[in-house]
C-alpha positions in Angstrom: 0.0 0.0 0.0 1.5 3.3 -1.0 2.0 6.2 1.5 -0.8 8.2 0.0 -3.2 5.4 0.0 -2.4 4.7 3.7 -2.9 8.4 4.6 -6.2 8.5 2.7 -7.3 5.3 4.5 -6.3 6.9 7.9 -8.2 10.1 7.1 -11.4 8.1 6.2 -11.1 6.1 9.5 -10.6 9.3 11.4 -13.6 10.9 9.6 -15.8 7.9 10.4 -14.8 8.0 14.0 -15.7 11.7 14.3 -19.1 11.0 12.7 -19.9 7.9 14.9 -18.7 9.7 18.1 -20.9 12.7 17.3 -18.0 15.2 17.3 -19.4 16.6 13.9 -22.6 17.6 15.7 -22.2 21.2 17.1 -25.2 20.7 19.5 -23.6 17.6 21.0 -20.2 19.4 21.3 -21.8 22.5 22.9 -23.8 20.3 25.3 -20.5 18.7 26.4 -18.9 22.1 26.8 -21.7 23.4 28.9 -20.5 21.8 32.2 -22.7 24.1 34.3 -25.9 23.1 32.5 -26.6 26.7 31.9 -28.0 26.1 28.3 -29.6 22.8 29.2 -28.3 19.6 30.6 -24.6 18.7 30.4 -23.9 15.9 27.9 -20.9 13.9 29.2 -20.8 11.5 26.2 -17.8 13.1 24.5 -15.8 12.7 27.7 -15.9 8.9 27.0 -14.8 9.6 23.4 -11.9 11.6 24.7 -11.1 9.1 27.4 -11.1 6.3 24.7 -8.8 8.3 22.4 -6.3 8.9 25.2 -6.4 5.3 26.3 -5.4 4.2 22.7 -3.0 7.1 22.0 -1.0 7.1 25.3 0.6 3.6 25.0 1.1 3.8 21.3 2.8 7.3 21.6 5.4 5.8 23.9 6.1 2.9 21.6 6.3 5.2 18.5 8.7 7.6 20.3 11.2 4.9 20.8 11.5 4.5 17.0 14.2 6.4 15.1 11.9 7.3 12.2 8.1 6.7 11.3 7.2 3.6 9.4 6.0 5.7 6.4 8.1 8.8 6.2 11.6 10.2 6.6 11.3 11.8 10.0 9.0 12.7 12.9 7.6 16.1 12.8 7.6 17.3 16.5 7.2 20.8 17.9 10.6 22.6 18.0 10.2 23.6 21.6 8.1 22.5 24.8 7.8 25.8 26.6 4.7 28.0 26.8 4.9 31.3 24.8 2.5 34.0 23.7 1.7 32.6 20.4 0.8 29.2 21.9 -1.3 30.6 24.6 -3.1 33.1 22.2 -3.7 30.3 19.7 -5.1 28.0 22.3 -7.4 30.8 23.5 -8.6 31.7 20.0 -9.2 28.0 19.3 -11.2 27.5 22.5 -13.2 30.6 21.9 -14.0 29.4 18.4 -14.9 25.9 19.6 -17.2 27.3 22.4 -19.0 29.7 20.1 -19.4 27.4 17.1 -19.4 23.7 18.4 -16.8 23.0 15.8 -13.0 22.4 15.9 -11.2 22.3 12.6 -11.1 18.6 11.8 -14.9 17.8 12.5 -15.9 20.9 10.6 -14.0 19.9 7.5 -15.7 16.4 7.8 -19.1 18.2 8.2 -18.6 20.2 5.0 -20.1 17.4 3.0 -23.5 18.2 4.6 -23.4 21.7 3.3 -25.0 23.3 6.4 -24.7 27.1 6.4 -23.1 27.2 9.8 -20.3 24.7 8.7 -19.7 26.7 5.5 -19.3 29.9 7.5 -17.0 28.2 10.0 -14.8 26.8 7.2 -14.6 30.2 5.6 -13.5 31.8 8.9 -11.1 29.0 9.5 -9.5 29.6 6.0 -9.4 33.4 6.6 -7.8 32.9 10.0 -5.2 30.5 8.5 -4.3 32.9 5.7 -4.1 35.9 8.2 -1.9 33.9 10.4 0.6 33.1 7.6 0.6 36.6 6.4 1.4 37.8 9.9 4.1 35.1 10.4 5.7 36.2 7.0 5.4 39.9 7.9 6.9 39.4 11.2 9.7 37.4 9.9 10.8 40.4 7.6 
């Protein structure tokens, strides 16, 4: 199986997992984020999705980090540093605000684009605009 075919199969499996778990439903995500129950009753179902993901990821990540290189690729692409800085904190804050307002984070929103819901299209447009603005600012700052 070629690297591209394996990547495509991984993407399809990930998308199916998002759909089956309900992560593509903004109402379900917002119900999970509403831990105080201010907008209704808290929906803890996604906590089990996250716990399952961590349970699978944690031991595999330890095994993978012991390797010198990935199975399908030349090198691992890890963050260059492990300290907190303003861009990391600001990015996390913007991500959290966007997630809390819309009920979408980037990957589930891209999976949901197939449904063509107006909210998803607006979110995807804002995501693209934010990505382009960030790239532009990074280039301008590097000059």
